[in-house]
C-alpha positions in Angstrom: -0.2 0.2 -0.1 1.0 3.7 -0.8 -0.2 6.5 1.0 0.4 9.8 -0.8 -1.2 13.3 0.6 -2.0 16.1 -1.9 -1.9 19.7 -1.4 -4.8 21.4 -3.1 -4.0 25.2 -3.1 -6.6 27.9 -4.5 -8.3 31.1 -4.5 -12.4 30.1 -3.9 -14.7 33.0 -3.2 -12.1 35.6 -2.9 -10.4 33.5 -0.3 -7.6 31.5 0.0 -8.5 27.4 0.3 -5.9 24.9 1.1 -6.8 21.1 1.5 -5.1 18.0 1.9 -6.6 14.8 0.7 -5.2 11.8 0.4 -4.4 9.4 -2.4 -4.2 5.4 -1.0 -3.0 3.2 -3.7 -3.5 -0.8 -2.9 -4.2 -3.8 -4.3 -3.9 -1.8 -8.2 -6.4 0.0 -7.0 -6.5 3.8 -6.7 -8.8 5.3 -3.6 -9.1 8.9 -3.5 -10.5 10.1 0.5 -12.3 13.0 -0.3 -12.6 15.3 -3.3 -12.9 19.0 -2.9 -15.8 21.2 -4.3 -17.1 21.5 -7.5 -14.7 24.3 -8.2 -11.4 23.1 -7.0 -11.7 20.3 -9.8 -8.8 20.8 -12.2 -6.6 21.7 -9.4 -7.3 18.2 -8.4 -6.5 17.0 -12.4 -3.4 19.1 -11.9 -1.9 17.5 -8.3 -2.5 14.3 -9.1 -1.0 14.5 -12.8 2.1 15.2 -11.1 2.0 12.1 -9.2 1.0 10.2 -12.1 -2.5 10.0 -11.1 -5.1 10.6 -14.0 -8.9 10.8 -13.0 -9.3 7.5 -14.9 -7.4 5.6 -12.9 -9.5 6.3 -9.9 -11.5 3.0 -8.7 -13.2 4.9 -5.8 -14.2 7.8 -3.6 -14.0 7.7 -0.1 -16.2 10.1 1.2 -15.2 10.9 5.5 -18.3 12.9 5.9 -21.2 15.2 4.0 -19.5 18.4 4.0 -19.4 20.1 0.8 -15.5 20.6 0.8 -15.3 17.3 0.9 -18.1 15.4 -1.5 -18.6 19.2 -3.6 -16.0 17.7 -6.5 -17.7 14.1 -6.7 -19.5 15.1 -9.5 -16.7 16.7 -11.5 -15.0 13.4 -10.8 -18.7 11.0 -11.8 -19.0 13.1 -15.2 -14.9 12.3 -16.2 -14.9 8.7 -15.1 -18.6 7.4 -14.3 -16.8 4.0 -13.2 -15.7 6.3 -10.0 -17.7 4.2 -7.2 -18.6 6.1 -4.0 -17.7 4.4 0.0 -19.0 6.0 3.2 -19.6 5.5 6.7 -23.1 3.6 7.3 -24.7 6.7 8.8 -24.7 9.0 6.0 -25.3 7.0 3.5 -29.4 8.6 2.9 -27.9 11.9 2.7 -24.8 11.1 1.0 -26.6 9.6 -1.7 -29.6 12.5 -1.6 -32.6 10.3 0.6 -32.3 12.9 2.9 -31.2 16.3 3.8 -27.3 16.4 5.4 -26.7 17.9 9.1 -25.0 20.5 7.5 -28.1 21.6 5.6 -30.3 20.9 8.2 -27.6 23.4 10.6 -27.5 25.7 7.7 -31.6 26.5 7.9 -31.8 26.3 11.2 -29.5 28.8 11.5 -31.3 31.8 9.6 -33.7 32.5 12.1 -31.2 34.0 14.6 -29.2 35.5 11.8 -30.1 39.0 10.0 -27.8 41.1 7.3 -25.5 40.3 6.3 -24.9 37.2 7.9 -28.6 35.9 6.6 -27.1 37.0 3.3 -24.2 34.3 3.7 -26.5 31.5 5.0 -28.6 31.8 2.1 -25.7 31.1 -0.3 -24.3 28.5 1.7 -28.0 27.2 1.5 -28.1 27.5 -1.9 -24.5 26.0 -2.2 -25.6 23.1 -0.5 -28.7 22.2 -2.5 -26.7 22.3 -5.1 -24.7 19.6 -4.4 -25.0 16.5 -6.8 -25.6 13.3 -5.0 -24.6 9.8 -6.2 -25.6 6.2 -5.6 -23.1 5.2 -2.6 -22.0 1.5 -3.7 -20.2 0.4 -0.2 -20.7 1.9 3.8 -18.3 1.3 6.3 -19.0 -0.2 9.8 -17.0 1.5 12.6 -13.8 -1.1 13.3 -14.4 -2.8 9.7 -11.8 -3.1 7.0 -11.6 -2.1 4.1 -9.5 -3.7 1.2 -7.8 -5.6 4.4 -5.8 -3.0 5.5 -7.7 -0.2 6.2 -9.5 0.3 9.0 -12.2 2.4 9.2 -13.0 4.4 12.4 -15.8 6.3 13.5 -14.6 9.3 14.7 -18.4 11.5 15.6 -18.1 15.2 16.5 -18.4 17.3 13.7 -20.8 15.2 12.2 -22.7 12.0 13.7 -20.9 9.8 10.7 -18.1 11.5 9.9 -14.9 8.1 9.8 -11.3 8.6 10.0 -9.1 5.6 8.6 -6.6 4.1 10.3 -3.7 1.7 8.8 -2.3 -0.7 11.7 0.8 -1.9 9.8 2.1 1.9 8.6 0.3 3.6 12.1 -1.0 6.0 9.8 -4.1 7.8 10.7 -6.1 9.9 8.1 -7.9 11.8 10.3 -10.4 14.1 7.6 -12.1 16.4 9.6 -12.0 14.7 13.1 -8.8 16.8 13.9 -7.0 20.0 12.0 -3.7 21.3 12.2 -3.1 24.7 13.6 0.7 25.4 14.3 1.9 22.5 14.3 -0.6 21.0 16.7 -4.1 19.7 16.7 -7.2 21.5 16.8 -11.2 20.8 16.5 -11.8 22.0 13.0 -14.5 25.1 13.3 -16.2 24.6 16.1 -19.1 26.6 15.2 -19.4 23.5 12.5 -18.9 21.3 14.9 -22.2 19.2 15.5 -22.1 17.6 18.5 -18.4 19.1 20.9 -18.4 16.1 23.5 -18.2 13.5 20.7 -15.6 15.4 18.8 -13.3 14.9 22.2 -14.4 11.5 22.6 -13.2 11.1 18.9 -9.8 12.1 19.5 -9.7 10.0 22.6 -10.4 7.1 20.7 -7.8 8.0 17.8 -5.2 8.5 21.0 -6.1 5.1 22.0 -5.0 4.1 18.6 -1.4 5.4 18.9 -0.9 6.6 15.8 2.7 7.8 14.8 1.3 10.1 11.8 -1.8 11.8 11.2 -3.0 13.1 8.4 -5.9 16.4 8.5 -7.8 17.2 5.6 -7.3 20.7 7.1 -3.7 21.6 7.6 -2.1 18.7 6.5 0.7 15.8 8.2 1.7 16.0 11.8 4.1 13.3 12.9 6.4 14.5 16.0 5.0 14.2 19.6 1.8 12.6 18.1 0.6 11.1 21.2 1.6 14.2 23.3 -0.3 16.6 20.8 -3.4 14.8 21.1 -3.2 14.5 25.0 -2.9 18.5 24.8 -5.6 18.6 22.6 -7.8 16.5 25.2 -6.7 18.4 27.7 -8.0 21.5 26.5 -11.2 20.7 25.9 -12.2 18.4 28.8 -11.7 20.7 31.9 -14.3 23.2 30.0 -16.6 20.5 29.0 -17.2 19.0 32.5 -17.6 22.3 34.3 
């Protein structure tokens, strides 16, 4: 198995965007973990080409959770390669396939009553973007603790969303955290706390990750941490456990 993290940098809506999606090559198959926005597709194409991967070579896309920066680009990938399969955690299959509203959409809609002016206008635009996400059938779902392709363990890490998953590769001690963690100044944080739907569970998920004893953690926002991983996870747990126990 070969694990490669690419860096997606792009100006989107007048802001600099940086993402760190991961590519897993195993048993002659190529899997992409999360696929950015629809607008970042061409940047994905360029960055993947740098490591000699074309869209036609991608067997499947693993969606860690239903957020626009993780699933929005699926439309473009499927348009360029109709054989790409979609995978996700079992708890998010219904929203990712479009059978129910996503948690993020429900959260955004519920926020409208308390917003005015520019904040409300921004929320309305965000809701419109969420509604325009193209949905596809999910070919395979994952349960917590199960293995995919024999070597990839699925870790249910709720908090950011209820069905968020991370991926653990035991024989390499690598944890693909997705949005269970973020890297901030070479240490860990909780991604965008205001958009973390279940904050206590987010901290429990960090505890779950720490128990795996990963030596390398890849975060979708912030990149890779390989030094003092256990200490940095413990620091994050302590930081929030005190406030949650009050």
